[in-house]
mmCIF file of the N, C-alpha and C atoms, coordinates in Angstrom:
data_MODEL
# 
_entry.id   MODEL 
# 
loop_
_atom_site.group_PDB 
_atom_site.id 
_atom_site.type_symbol 
_atom_site.label_atom_id 
_atom_site.label_alt_id 
_atom_site.label_comp_id 
_atom_site.label_asym_id 
_atom_site.label_entity_id 
_atom_site.label_seq_id 
_atom_site.pdbx_PDB_ins_code 
_atom_site.Cartn_x 
_atom_site.Cartn_y 
_atom_site.Cartn_z 
_atom_site.occupancy 
_atom_site.B_iso_or_equiv 
_atom_site.pdbx_formal_charge 
_atom_site.auth_seq_id 
_atom_site.auth_comp_id 
_atom_site.auth_asym_id 
_atom_site.auth_atom_id 
_atom_site.pdbx_PDB_model_num 
ATOM 1   N N  . UNK A 1 1  ? -188.975 176.418 6.215  1.00 0.00 ? 1  UNK A N  1 
ATOM 2   C CA . UNK A 1 1  ? -187.937 175.193 5.720  1.00 0.00 ? 1  UNK A CA 1 
ATOM 3   C C  . UNK A 1 1  ? -188.379 175.299 4.097  1.00 0.00 ? 1  UNK A C  1 
ATOM 4   N N  . UNK A 1 2  ? -190.114 175.297 3.622  1.00 0.00 ? 2  UNK A N  1 
ATOM 5   C CA . UNK A 1 2  ? -190.129 175.390 2.107  1.00 0.00 ? 2  UNK A CA 1 
ATOM 6   C C  . UNK A 1 2  ? -189.664 176.513 1.717  1.00 0.00 ? 2  UNK A C  1 
ATOM 7   N N  . UNK A 1 3  ? -189.844 177.467 2.372  1.00 0.00 ? 3  UNK A N  1 
ATOM 8   C CA . UNK A 1 3  ? -188.868 178.956 1.522  1.00 0.00 ? 3  UNK A CA 1 
ATOM 9   C C  . UNK A 1 3  ? -188.075 178.572 1.394  1.00 0.00 ? 3  UNK A C  1 
ATOM 10  N N  . UNK A 1 4  ? -187.190 178.352 2.212  1.00 0.00 ? 4  UNK A N  1 
ATOM 11  C CA . UNK A 1 4  ? -185.711 177.751 1.967  1.00 0.00 ? 4  UNK A CA 1 
ATOM 12  C C  . UNK A 1 4  ? -185.111 177.101 0.095  1.00 0.00 ? 4  UNK A C  1 
ATOM 13  N N  . UNK A 1 5  ? -186.316 175.889 0.474  1.00 0.00 ? 5  UNK A N  1 
ATOM 14  C CA . UNK A 1 5  ? -186.158 175.490 -0.983 1.00 0.00 ? 5  UNK A CA 1 
ATOM 15  C C  . UNK A 1 5  ? -186.650 176.086 -1.902 1.00 0.00 ? 5  UNK A C  1 
ATOM 16  N N  . UNK A 1 6  ? -187.264 176.833 -1.988 1.00 0.00 ? 6  UNK A N  1 
ATOM 17  C CA . UNK A 1 6  ? -187.742 177.516 -3.040 1.00 0.00 ? 6  UNK A CA 1 
ATOM 18  C C  . UNK A 1 6  ? -186.635 178.747 -3.168 1.00 0.00 ? 6  UNK A C  1 
ATOM 19  N N  . UNK A 1 7  ? -185.937 179.133 -1.989 1.00 0.00 ? 7  UNK A N  1 
ATOM 20  C CA . UNK A 1 7  ? -185.014 180.046 -2.601 1.00 0.00 ? 7  UNK A CA 1 
ATOM 21  C C  . UNK A 1 7  ? -183.585 179.273 -3.518 1.00 0.00 ? 7  UNK A C  1 
ATOM 22  N N  . UNK A 1 8  ? -183.121 178.526 -2.714 1.00 0.00 ? 8  UNK A N  1 
ATOM 23  C CA . UNK A 1 8  ? -182.315 177.432 -3.097 1.00 0.00 ? 8  UNK A CA 1 
ATOM 24  C C  . UNK A 1 8  ? -182.522 176.202 -3.843 1.00 0.00 ? 8  UNK A C  1 
ATOM 25  N N  . UNK A 1 9  ? -182.207 176.527 -5.144 1.00 0.00 ? 9  UNK A N  1 
ATOM 26  C CA . UNK A 1 9  ? -182.685 174.797 -5.633 1.00 0.00 ? 9  UNK A CA 1 
ATOM 27  C C  . UNK A 1 9  ? -181.618 173.604 -5.286 1.00 0.00 ? 9  UNK A C  1 
ATOM 28  N N  . UNK A 1 10 ? -180.395 174.246 -4.850 1.00 0.00 ? 10 UNK A N  1 
ATOM 29  C CA . UNK A 1 10 ? -179.692 172.850 -4.433 1.00 0.00 ? 10 UNK A CA 1 
ATOM 30  C C  . UNK A 1 10 ? -180.113 172.202 -2.925 1.00 0.00 ? 10 UNK A C  1 
ATOM 31  N N  . UNK A 1 11 ? -180.732 172.839 -2.356 1.00 0.00 ? 11 UNK A N  1 
ATOM 32  C CA . UNK A 1 11 ? -181.259 172.211 -1.002 1.00 0.00 ? 11 UNK A CA 1 
ATOM 33  C C  . UNK A 1 11 ? -182.500 171.285 -1.046 1.00 0.00 ? 11 UNK A C  1 
ATOM 34  N N  . UNK A 1 12 ? -182.607 170.209 -0.539 1.00 0.00 ? 12 UNK A N  1 
ATOM 35  C CA . UNK A 1 12 ? -183.102 169.414 -0.681 1.00 0.00 ? 12 UNK A CA 1 
ATOM 36  C C  . UNK A 1 12 ? -183.504 168.485 0.958  1.00 0.00 ? 12 UNK A C  1 
ATOM 37  N N  . UNK A 1 13 ? -185.357 168.763 1.021  1.00 0.00 ? 13 UNK A N  1 
ATOM 38  C CA . UNK A 1 13 ? -185.718 168.156 2.140  1.00 0.00 ? 13 UNK A CA 1 
ATOM 39  C C  . UNK A 1 13 ? -186.430 166.956 1.532  1.00 0.00 ? 13 UNK A C  1 
ATOM 40  N N  . UNK A 1 14 ? -186.380 166.337 3.070  1.00 0.00 ? 14 UNK A N  1 
ATOM 41  C CA . UNK A 1 14 ? -187.297 164.560 2.718  1.00 0.00 ? 14 UNK A CA 1 
ATOM 42  C C  . UNK A 1 14 ? -187.488 163.978 4.167  1.00 0.00 ? 14 UNK A C  1 
ATOM 43  N N  . UNK A 1 15 ? -188.558 163.582 4.292  1.00 0.00 ? 15 UNK A N  1 
ATOM 44  C CA . UNK A 1 15 ? -188.748 163.217 5.742  1.00 0.00 ? 15 UNK A CA 1 
ATOM 45  C C  . UNK A 1 15 ? -188.397 161.207 5.485  1.00 0.00 ? 15 UNK A C  1 
ATOM 46  N N  . UNK A 1 16 ? -187.936 160.781 6.776  1.00 0.00 ? 16 UNK A N  1 
ATOM 47  C CA . UNK A 1 16 ? -187.584 159.522 6.106  1.00 0.00 ? 16 UNK A CA 1 
ATOM 48  C C  . UNK A 1 16 ? -188.391 158.744 7.112  1.00 0.00 ? 16 UNK A C  1 
ATOM 49  N N  . UNK A 1 17 ? -189.166 157.882 6.195  1.00 0.00 ? 17 UNK A N  1 
ATOM 50  C CA . UNK A 1 17 ? -190.574 157.193 6.866  1.00 0.00 ? 17 UNK A CA 1 
ATOM 51  C C  . UNK A 1 17 ? -189.946 156.212 8.147  1.00 0.00 ? 17 UNK A C  1 
ATOM 52  N N  . UNK A 1 18 ? -188.972 155.372 7.689  1.00 0.00 ? 18 UNK A N  1 
ATOM 53  C CA . UNK A 1 18 ? -188.402 154.837 8.768  1.00 0.00 ? 18 UNK A CA 1 
ATOM 54  C C  . UNK A 1 18 ? -188.007 155.514 10.465 1.00 0.00 ? 18 UNK A C  1 
ATOM 55  N N  . UNK A 1 19 ? -187.100 156.375 10.516 1.00 0.00 ? 19 UNK A N  1 
ATOM 56  C CA . UNK A 1 19 ? -186.977 156.981 11.565 1.00 0.00 ? 19 UNK A CA 1 
ATOM 57  C C  . UNK A 1 19 ? -187.628 158.159 11.864 1.00 0.00 ? 19 UNK A C  1 
ATOM 58  N N  . UNK A 1 20 ? -188.356 158.656 10.957 1.00 0.00 ? 20 UNK A N  1 
ATOM 59  C CA . UNK A 1 20 ? -189.659 159.896 10.930 1.00 0.00 ? 20 UNK A CA 1 
ATOM 60  C C  . UNK A 1 20 ? -188.676 161.457 11.172 1.00 0.00 ? 20 UNK A C  1 
ATOM 61  N N  . UNK A 1 21 ? -187.506 161.029 10.984 1.00 0.00 ? 21 UNK A N  1 
ATOM 62  C CA . UNK A 1 21 ? -186.742 161.914 10.890 1.00 0.00 ? 21 UNK A CA 1 
ATOM 63  C C  . UNK A 1 21 ? -186.541 163.062 9.632  1.00 0.00 ? 21 UNK A C  1 
ATOM 64  N N  . UNK A 1 22 ? -186.460 164.720 9.572  1.00 0.00 ? 22 UNK A N  1 
ATOM 65  C CA . UNK A 1 22 ? -186.693 165.295 8.259  1.00 0.00 ? 22 UNK A CA 1 
ATOM 66  C C  . UNK A 1 22 ? -184.854 165.541 8.313  1.00 0.00 ? 22 UNK A C  1 
ATOM 67  N N  . UNK A 1 23 ? -184.492 165.216 6.680  1.00 0.00 ? 23 UNK A N  1 
ATOM 68  C CA . UNK A 1 23 ? -183.426 164.893 6.311  1.00 0.00 ? 23 UNK A CA 1 
ATOM 69  C C  . UNK A 1 23 ? -182.987 165.937 5.305  1.00 0.00 ? 23 UNK A C  1 
ATOM 70  N N  . UNK A 1 24 ? -182.261 167.647 5.584  1.00 0.00 ? 24 UNK A N  1 
ATOM 71  C CA . UNK A 1 24 ? -181.797 168.235 5.144  1.00 0.00 ? 24 UNK A CA 1 
ATOM 72  C C  . UNK A 1 24 ? -180.780 167.960 4.239  1.00 0.00 ? 24 UNK A C  1 
ATOM 73  N N  . UNK A 1 25 ? -180.151 168.333 2.865  1.00 0.00 ? 25 UNK A N  1 
ATOM 74  C CA . UNK A 1 25 ? -179.297 167.565 1.997  1.00 0.00 ? 25 UNK A CA 1 
ATOM 75  C C  . UNK A 1 25 ? -178.966 168.632 1.234  1.00 0.00 ? 25 UNK A C  1 
ATOM 76  N N  . UNK A 1 26 ? -177.405 168.898 1.204  1.00 0.00 ? 26 UNK A N  1 
ATOM 77  C CA . UNK A 1 26 ? -177.096 169.863 0.433  1.00 0.00 ? 26 UNK A CA 1 
ATOM 78  C C  . UNK A 1 26 ? -175.849 170.101 -0.424 1.00 0.00 ? 26 UNK A C  1 
ATOM 79  N N  . UNK A 1 27 ? -175.409 170.741 -0.770 1.00 0.00 ? 27 UNK A N  1 
ATOM 80  C CA . UNK A 1 27 ? -173.967 170.666 -1.292 1.00 0.00 ? 27 UNK A CA 1 
ATOM 81  C C  . UNK A 1 27 ? -172.518 170.367 -0.333 1.00 0.00 ? 27 UNK A C  1 
ATOM 82  N N  . UNK A 1 28 ? -172.723 170.691 0.449  1.00 0.00 ? 28 UNK A N  1 
ATOM 83  C CA . UNK A 1 28 ? -171.535 170.741 1.647  1.00 0.00 ? 28 UNK A CA 1 
ATOM 84  C C  . UNK A 1 28 ? -172.052 171.088 3.109  1.00 0.00 ? 28 UNK A C  1 
ATOM 85  N N  . UNK A 1 29 ? -170.550 171.234 3.504  1.00 0.00 ? 29 UNK A N  1 
ATOM 86  C CA . UNK A 1 29 ? -171.577 171.080 4.962  1.00 0.00 ? 29 UNK A CA 1 
ATOM 87  C C  . UNK A 1 29 ? -171.211 172.753 5.638  1.00 0.00 ? 29 UNK A C  1 
ATOM 88  N N  . UNK A 1 30 ? -170.553 173.242 4.561  1.00 0.00 ? 30 UNK A N  1 
ATOM 89  C CA . UNK A 1 30 ? -170.555 174.829 4.614  1.00 0.00 ? 30 UNK A CA 1 
ATOM 90  C C  . UNK A 1 30 ? -172.137 175.538 4.445  1.00 0.00 ? 30 UNK A C  1 
ATOM 91  N N  . UNK A 1 31 ? -172.628 174.748 3.164  1.00 0.00 ? 31 UNK A N  1 
ATOM 92  C CA . UNK A 1 31 ? -173.735 175.076 2.714  1.00 0.00 ? 31 UNK A CA 1 
ATOM 93  C C  . UNK A 1 31 ? -174.847 174.898 4.169  1.00 0.00 ? 31 UNK A C  1 
ATOM 94  N N  . UNK A 1 32 ? -175.086 173.966 4.538  1.00 0.00 ? 32 UNK A N  1 
ATOM 95  C CA . UNK A 1 32 ? -175.854 174.030 5.380  1.00 0.00 ? 32 UNK A CA 1 
ATOM 96  C C  . UNK A 1 32 ? -175.550 174.607 6.641  1.00 0.00 ? 32 UNK A C  1 
ATOM 97  N N  . UNK A 1 33 ? -174.467 174.674 7.421  1.00 0.00 ? 33 UNK A N  1 
ATOM 98  C CA . UNK A 1 33 ? -174.556 175.314 8.175  1.00 0.00 ? 33 UNK A CA 1 
ATOM 99  C C  . UNK A 1 33 ? -174.894 176.987 7.876  1.00 0.00 ? 33 UNK A C  1 
ATOM 100 N N  . UNK A 1 34 ? -174.830 177.223 6.401  1.00 0.00 ? 34 UNK A N  1 
ATOM 101 C CA . UNK A 1 34 ? -175.047 178.588 6.065  1.00 0.00 ? 34 UNK A CA 1 
ATOM 102 C C  . UNK A 1 34 ? -176.744 178.835 5.979  1.00 0.00 ? 34 UNK A C  1 
ATOM 103 N N  . UNK A 1 35 ? -177.102 177.961 5.620  1.00 0.00 ? 35 UNK A N  1 
ATOM 104 C CA . UNK A 1 35 ? -178.543 177.587 5.679  1.00 0.00 ? 35 UNK A CA 1 
ATOM 105 C C  . UNK A 1 35 ? -179.388 178.082 7.220  1.00 0.00 ? 35 UNK A C  1 
ATOM 106 N N  . UNK A 1 36 ? -178.328 177.287 8.139  1.00 0.00 ? 36 UNK A N  1 
ATOM 107 C CA . UNK A 1 36 ? -179.114 177.112 9.457  1.00 0.00 ? 36 UNK A CA 1 
ATOM 108 C C  . UNK A 1 36 ? -178.899 178.811 10.040 1.00 0.00 ? 36 UNK A C  1 
ATOM 109 N N  . UNK A 1 37 ? -177.856 179.602 9.913  1.00 0.00 ? 37 UNK A N  1 
ATOM 110 C CA . UNK A 1 37 ? -177.659 180.454 10.470 1.00 0.00 ? 37 UNK A CA 1 
ATOM 111 C C  . UNK A 1 37 ? -178.704 181.884 9.550  1.00 0.00 ? 37 UNK A C  1 
ATOM 112 N N  . UNK A 1 38 ? -178.445 181.484 8.139  1.00 0.00 ? 38 UNK A N  1 
ATOM 113 C CA . UNK A 1 38 ? -180.021 182.433 7.943  1.00 0.00 ? 38 UNK A CA 1 
ATOM 114 C C  . UNK A 1 38 ? -181.022 182.035 8.532  1.00 0.00 ? 38 UNK A C  1 
ATOM 115 N N  . UNK A 1 39 ? -181.435 180.523 8.890  1.00 0.00 ? 39 UNK A N  1 
ATOM 116 C CA . UNK A 1 39 ? -182.888 180.425 9.673  1.00 0.00 ? 39 UNK A CA 1 
ATOM 117 C C  . UNK A 1 39 ? -183.112 181.114 10.863 1.00 0.00 ? 39 UNK A C  1 
ATOM 118 N N  . UNK A 1 40 ? -181.860 181.200 11.862 1.00 0.00 ? 40 UNK A N  1 
ATOM 119 C CA . UNK A 1 40 ? -181.741 182.096 12.970 1.00 0.00 ? 40 UNK A CA 1 
ATOM 120 C C  . UNK A 1 40 ? -181.686 183.378 12.669 1.00 0.00 ? 40 UNK A C  1 
ATOM 121 N N  . UNK A 1 41 ? -181.403 183.921 12.205 1.00 0.00 ? 41 UNK A N  1 
ATOM 122 C CA . UNK A 1 41 ? -181.271 185.358 11.832 1.00 0.00 ? 41 UNK A CA 1 
ATOM 123 C C  . UNK A 1 41 ? -182.062 186.026 11.668 1.00 0.00 ? 41 UNK A C  1 
ATOM 124 N N  . UNK A 1 42 ? -182.624 185.187 10.306 1.00 0.00 ? 42 UNK A N  1 
ATOM 125 C CA . UNK A 1 42 ? -183.816 185.870 9.670  1.00 0.00 ? 42 UNK A CA 1 
ATOM 126 C C  . UNK A 1 42 ? -185.364 185.410 10.211 1.00 0.00 ? 42 UNK A C  1 
ATOM 127 N N  . UNK A 1 43 ? -185.554 184.222 10.651 1.00 0.00 ? 43 UNK A N  1 
ATOM 128 C CA . UNK A 1 43 ? -186.798 184.153 11.127 1.00 0.00 ? 43 UNK A CA 1 
ATOM 129 C C  . UNK A 1 43 ? -186.813 183.519 12.378 1.00 0.00 ? 43 UNK A C  1 
ATOM 130 N N  . UNK A 1 44 ? -185.780 183.840 12.853 1.00 0.00 ? 44 UNK A N  1 
ATOM 131 C CA . UNK A 1 44 ? -185.500 183.660 14.635 1.00 0.00 ? 44 UNK A CA 1 
ATOM 132 C C  . UNK A 1 44 ? -185.900 182.008 15.316 1.00 0.00 ? 44 UNK A C  1 
ATOM 133 N N  . UNK A 1 45 ? -185.425 180.856 13.811 1.00 0.00 ? 45 UNK A N  1 
ATOM 134 C CA . UNK A 1 45 ? -185.632 179.614 14.191 1.00 0.00 ? 45 UNK A CA 1 
ATOM 135 C C  . UNK A 1 45 ? -184.342 178.912 14.488 1.00 0.00 ? 45 UNK A C  1 
ATOM 136 N N  . UNK A 1 46 ? -184.453 178.284 15.412 1.00 0.00 ? 46 UNK A N  1 
ATOM 137 C CA . UNK A 1 46 ? -183.228 177.794 15.715 1.00 0.00 ? 46 UNK A CA 1 
ATOM 138 C C  . UNK A 1 46 ? -183.244 176.417 15.434 1.00 0.00 ? 46 UNK A C  1 
ATOM 139 N N  . UNK A 1 47 ? -182.244 175.575 15.117 1.00 0.00 ? 47 UNK A N  1 
ATOM 140 C CA . UNK A 1 47 ? -182.522 173.960 14.037 1.00 0.00 ? 47 UNK A CA 1 
ATOM 141 C C  . UNK A 1 47 ? -181.747 173.087 14.708 1.00 0.00 ? 47 UNK A C  1 
ATOM 142 N N  . UNK A 1 48 ? -181.669 172.387 15.534 1.00 0.00 ? 48 UNK A N  1 
ATOM 143 C CA . UNK A 1 48 ? -180.992 171.300 16.076 1.00 0.00 ? 48 UNK A CA 1 
ATOM 144 C C  . UNK A 1 48 ? -180.856 169.990 15.146 1.00 0.00 ? 48 UNK A C  1 
ATOM 145 N N  . UNK A 1 49 ? -179.096 170.367 15.110 1.00 0.00 ? 49 UNK A N  1 
ATOM 146 C CA . UNK A 1 49 ? -178.808 169.177 13.825 1.00 0.00 ? 49 UNK A CA 1 
ATOM 147 C C  . UNK A 1 49 ? -178.117 168.085 14.587 1.00 0.00 ? 49 UNK A C  1 
ATOM 148 N N  . UNK A 1 50 ? -177.914 166.763 13.736 1.00 0.00 ? 50 UNK A N  1 
ATOM 149 C CA . UNK A 1 50 ? -177.290 165.925 13.845 1.00 0.00 ? 50 UNK A CA 1 
ATOM 150 C C  . UNK A 1 50 ? -176.996 164.759 12.640 1.00 0.00 ? 50 UNK A C  1 
ATOM 151 N N  . UNK A 1 51 ? -176.114 164.083 12.472 1.00 0.00 ? 51 UNK A N  1 
ATOM 152 C CA . UNK A 1 51 ? -176.140 162.765 11.264 1.00 0.00 ? 51 UNK A CA 1 
ATOM 153 C C  . UNK A 1 51 ? -177.278 162.276 11.317 1.00 0.00 ? 51 UNK A C  1 
ATOM 154 N N  . UNK A 1 52 ? -177.869 161.781 10.622 1.00 0.00 ? 52 UNK A N  1 
ATOM 155 C CA . UNK A 1 52 ? -179.204 161.198 10.057 1.00 0.00 ? 52 UNK A CA 1 
ATOM 156 C C  . UNK A 1 52 ? -178.687 159.576 10.708 1.00 0.00 ? 52 UNK A C  1 
ATOM 157 N N  . UNK A 1 53 ? -179.802 159.045 11.128 1.00 0.00 ? 53 UNK A N  1 
ATOM 158 C CA . UNK A 1 53 ? -179.499 157.629 11.799 1.00 0.00 ? 53 UNK A CA 1 
ATOM 159 C C  . UNK A 1 53 ? -180.081 156.593 10.726 1.00 0.00 ? 53 UNK A C  1 
ATOM 160 N N  . UNK A 1 54 ? -179.394 155.343 10.593 1.00 0.00 ? 54 UNK A N  1 
ATOM 161 C CA . UNK A 1 54 ? -179.374 154.434 9.994  1.00 0.00 ? 54 UNK A CA 1 
ATOM 162 C C  . UNK A 1 54 ? -180.070 153.775 10.385 1.00 0.00 ? 54 UNK A C  1 
ATOM 163 N N  . UNK A 1 55 ? -181.256 152.905 9.472  1.00 0.00 ? 55 UNK A N  1 
ATOM 164 C CA . UNK A 1 55 ? -182.151 152.079 10.338 1.00 0.00 ? 55 UNK A CA 1 
ATOM 165 C C  . UNK A 1 55 ? -181.670 150.362 9.672  1.00 0.00 ? 55 UNK A C  1 
ATOM 166 N N  . UNK A 1 56 ? -181.249 149.998 10.618 1.00 0.00 ? 56 UNK A N  1 
ATOM 167 C CA . UNK A 1 56 ? -180.508 148.489 10.292 1.00 0.00 ? 56 UNK A CA 1 
ATOM 168 C C  . UNK A 1 56 ? -181.810 147.739 10.607 1.00 0.00 ? 56 UNK A C  1 
ATOM 169 N N  . UNK A 1 57 ? -181.985 146.830 9.178  1.00 0.00 ? 57 UNK A N  1 
ATOM 170 C CA . UNK A 1 57 ? -183.284 146.043 9.163  1.00 0.00 ? 57 UNK A CA 1 
ATOM 171 C C  . UNK A 1 57 ? -182.734 144.600 9.055  1.00 0.00 ? 57 UNK A C  1 
ATOM 172 N N  . UNK A 1 58 ? -181.952 144.537 9.183  1.00 0.00 ? 58 UNK A N  1 
ATOM 173 C CA . UNK A 1 58 ? -181.531 142.681 8.777  1.00 0.00 ? 58 UNK A CA 1 
ATOM 174 C C  . UNK A 1 58 ? -180.849 142.257 10.154 1.00 0.00 ? 58 UNK A C  1 
ATOM 175 N N  . UNK A 1 59 ? -181.327 141.010 10.542 1.00 0.00 ? 59 UNK A N  1 
ATOM 176 C CA . UNK A 1 59 ? -181.515 140.213 11.681 1.00 0.00 ? 59 UNK A CA 1 
ATOM 177 C C  . UNK A 1 59 ? -180.997 138.995 11.689 1.00 0.00 ? 59 UNK A C  1 
ATOM 178 N N  . UNK A 1 60 ? -180.230 138.696 12.869 1.00 0.00 ? 60 UNK A N  1 
ATOM 179 C CA . UNK A 1 60 ? -179.908 137.055 12.704 1.00 0.00 ? 60 UNK A CA 1 
ATOM 180 C C  . UNK A 1 60 ? -181.576 136.422 13.347 1.00 0.00 ? 60 UNK A C  1 
ATOM 181 N N  . UNK A 1 61 ? -181.958 135.353 12.405 1.00 0.00 ? 61 UNK A N  1 
ATOM 182 C CA . UNK A 1 61 ? -183.157 134.887 13.020 1.00 0.00 ? 61 UNK A CA 1 
ATOM 183 C C  . UNK A 1 61 ? -183.060 133.313 13.156 1.00 0.00 ? 61 UNK A C  1 
ATOM 184 N N  . UNK A 1 62 ? -182.316 132.918 12.994 1.00 0.00 ? 62 UNK A N  1 
ATOM 185 C CA . UNK A 1 62 ? -182.141 131.087 13.467 1.00 0.00 ? 62 UNK A CA 1 
ATOM 186 C C  . UNK A 1 62 ? -180.228 130.941 13.201 1.00 0.00 ? 62 UNK A C  1 
ATOM 187 N N  . UNK A 1 63 ? -180.251 129.748 14.192 1.00 0.00 ? 63 UNK A N  1 
ATOM 188 C CA . UNK A 1 63 ? -178.669 129.552 14.463 1.00 0.00 ? 63 UNK A CA 1 
ATOM 189 C C  . UNK A 1 63 ? -178.309 128.828 12.717 1.00 0.00 ? 63 UNK A C  1 
ATOM 190 N N  . UNK A 1 64 ? -176.867 129.282 12.800 1.00 0.00 ? 64 UNK A N  1 
ATOM 191 C CA . UNK A 1 64 ? -176.032 128.128 11.113 1.00 0.00 ? 64 UNK A CA 1 
ATOM 192 C C  . UNK A 1 64 ? -175.604 127.239 11.715 1.00 0.00 ? 64 UNK A C  1 
ATOM 193 N N  . UNK A 1 65 ? -174.994 126.285 11.249 1.00 0.00 ? 65 UNK A N  1 
ATOM 194 C CA . UNK A 1 65 ? -173.791 125.379 11.306 1.00 0.00 ? 65 UNK A CA 1 
ATOM 195 C C  . UNK A 1 65 ? -172.729 125.636 10.008 1.00 0.00 ? 65 UNK A C  1 
ATOM 196 N N  . UNK A 1 66 ? -171.734 125.712 10.575 1.00 0.00 ? 66 UNK A N  1 
ATOM 197 C CA . UNK A 1 66 ? -170.781 125.609 9.146  1.00 0.00 ? 66 UNK A CA 1 
ATOM 198 C C  . UNK A 1 66 ? -169.733 124.529 9.372  1.00 0.00 ? 66 UNK A C  1 
ATOM 199 N N  . UNK A 1 67 ? -168.693 124.330 8.436  1.00 0.00 ? 67 UNK A N  1 
ATOM 200 C CA . UNK A 1 67 ? -167.879 123.645 8.993  1.00 0.00 ? 67 UNK A CA 1 
ATOM 201 C C  . UNK A 1 67 ? -166.510 124.183 7.981  1.00 0.00 ? 67 UNK A C  1 
ATOM 202 N N  . UNK A 1 68 ? -165.262 123.657 8.533  1.00 0.00 ? 68 UNK A N  1 
ATOM 203 C CA . UNK A 1 68 ? -163.903 124.512 7.704  1.00 0.00 ? 68 UNK A CA 1 
ATOM 204 C C  . UNK A 1 68 ? -162.721 123.345 7.804  1.00 0.00 ? 68 UNK A C  1 
ATOM 205 N N  . UNK A 1 69 ? -162.086 122.954 6.801  1.00 0.00 ? 69 UNK A N  1 
ATOM 206 C CA . UNK A 1 69 ? -160.853 122.156 7.404  1.00 0.00 ? 69 UNK A CA 1 
ATOM 207 C C  . UNK A 1 69 ? -159.636 122.947 6.705  1.00 0.00 ? 69 UNK A C  1 
ATOM 208 N N  . UNK A 1 70 ? -158.805 123.160 7.374  1.00 0.00 ? 70 UNK A N  1 
ATOM 209 C CA . UNK A 1 70 ? -157.460 123.694 6.939  1.00 0.00 ? 70 UNK A CA 1 
ATOM 210 C C  . UNK A 1 70 ? -156.515 122.920 6.689  1.00 0.00 ? 70 UNK A C  1 
ATOM 211 N N  . UNK A 1 71 ? -155.956 122.722 5.596  1.00 0.00 ? 71 UNK A N  1 
ATOM 212 C CA . UNK A 1 71 ? -155.148 121.857 5.281  1.00 0.00 ? 71 UNK A CA 1 
ATOM 213 C C  . UNK A 1 71 ? -153.803 123.155 5.068  1.00 0.00 ? 71 UNK A C  1 
ATOM 214 N N  . UNK A 1 72 ? -152.725 122.721 5.844  1.00 0.00 ? 72 UNK A N  1 
ATOM 215 C CA . UNK A 1 72 ? -151.603 123.353 5.828  1.00 0.00 ? 72 UNK A CA 1 
ATOM 216 C C  . UNK A 1 72 ? -150.810 122.656 4.760  1.00 0.00 ? 72 UNK A C  1 
ATOM 217 N N  . UNK A 1 73 ? -149.881 123.194 3.521  1.00 0.00 ? 73 UNK A N  1 
ATOM 218 C CA . UNK A 1 73 ? -149.085 122.913 2.612  1.00 0.00 ? 73 UNK A CA 1 
ATOM 219 C C  . UNK A 1 73 ? -147.906 122.890 2.832  1.00 0.00 ? 73 UNK A C  1 
ATOM 220 N N  . UNK A 1 74 ? -147.066 121.851 2.402  1.00 0.00 ? 74 UNK A N  1 
ATOM 221 C CA . UNK A 1 74 ? -145.874 121.112 2.976  1.00 0.00 ? 74 UNK A CA 1 
ATOM 222 C C  . UNK A 1 74 ? -145.204 121.850 2.234  1.00 0.00 ? 74 UNK A C  1 
ATOM 223 N N  . UNK A 1 75 ? -143.960 121.871 1.765  1.00 0.00 ? 75 UNK A N  1 
ATOM 224 C CA . UNK A 1 75 ? -142.891 122.410 0.678  1.00 0.00 ? 75 UNK A CA 1 
ATOM 225 C C  . UNK A 1 75 ? -143.325 123.552 0.147  1.00 0.00 ? 75 UNK A C  1 
ATOM 226 N N  . UNK A 1 76 ? -143.436 123.726 -1.187 1.00 0.00 ? 76 UNK A N  1 
ATOM 227 C CA . UNK A 1 76 ? -143.485 124.713 -2.363 1.00 0.00 ? 76 UNK A CA 1 
ATOM 228 C C  . UNK A 1 76 ? -144.710 124.964 -2.478 1.00 0.00 ? 76 UNK A C  1 
ATOM 229 N N  . UNK A 1 77 ? -145.007 125.825 -3.809 1.00 0.00 ? 77 UNK A N  1 
ATOM 230 C CA . UNK A 1 77 ? -146.389 126.146 -4.334 1.00 0.00 ? 77 UNK A CA 1 
ATOM 231 C C  . UNK A 1 77 ? -147.051 124.877 -4.454 1.00 0.00 ? 77 UNK A C  1 
ATOM 232 N N  . UNK A 1 78 ? -148.325 124.437 -5.034 1.00 0.00 ? 78 UNK A N  1 
ATOM 233 C CA . UNK A 1 78 ? -149.566 123.549 -5.211 1.00 0.00 ? 78 UNK A CA 1 
ATOM 234 C C  . UNK A 1 78 ? -149.428 122.542 -4.647 1.00 0.00 ? 78 UNK A C  1 
# 
């Protein structure tokens, strides 16, 4: 993978610390597909790809209360 990043400056590899996934970023979907085919053809390495997972970190921790009074208007504006 590092050989590919040296050959192609638009390819970026990073590891997401929260999901432990290696994320490969390119200029387009076609660009990434060509890189996968090059890995398979030249180095005999098959790479499984999928959309990156999103680590949701916000959670509801306690109950909340709220109130709202809807007052209908009668007549015109105002």
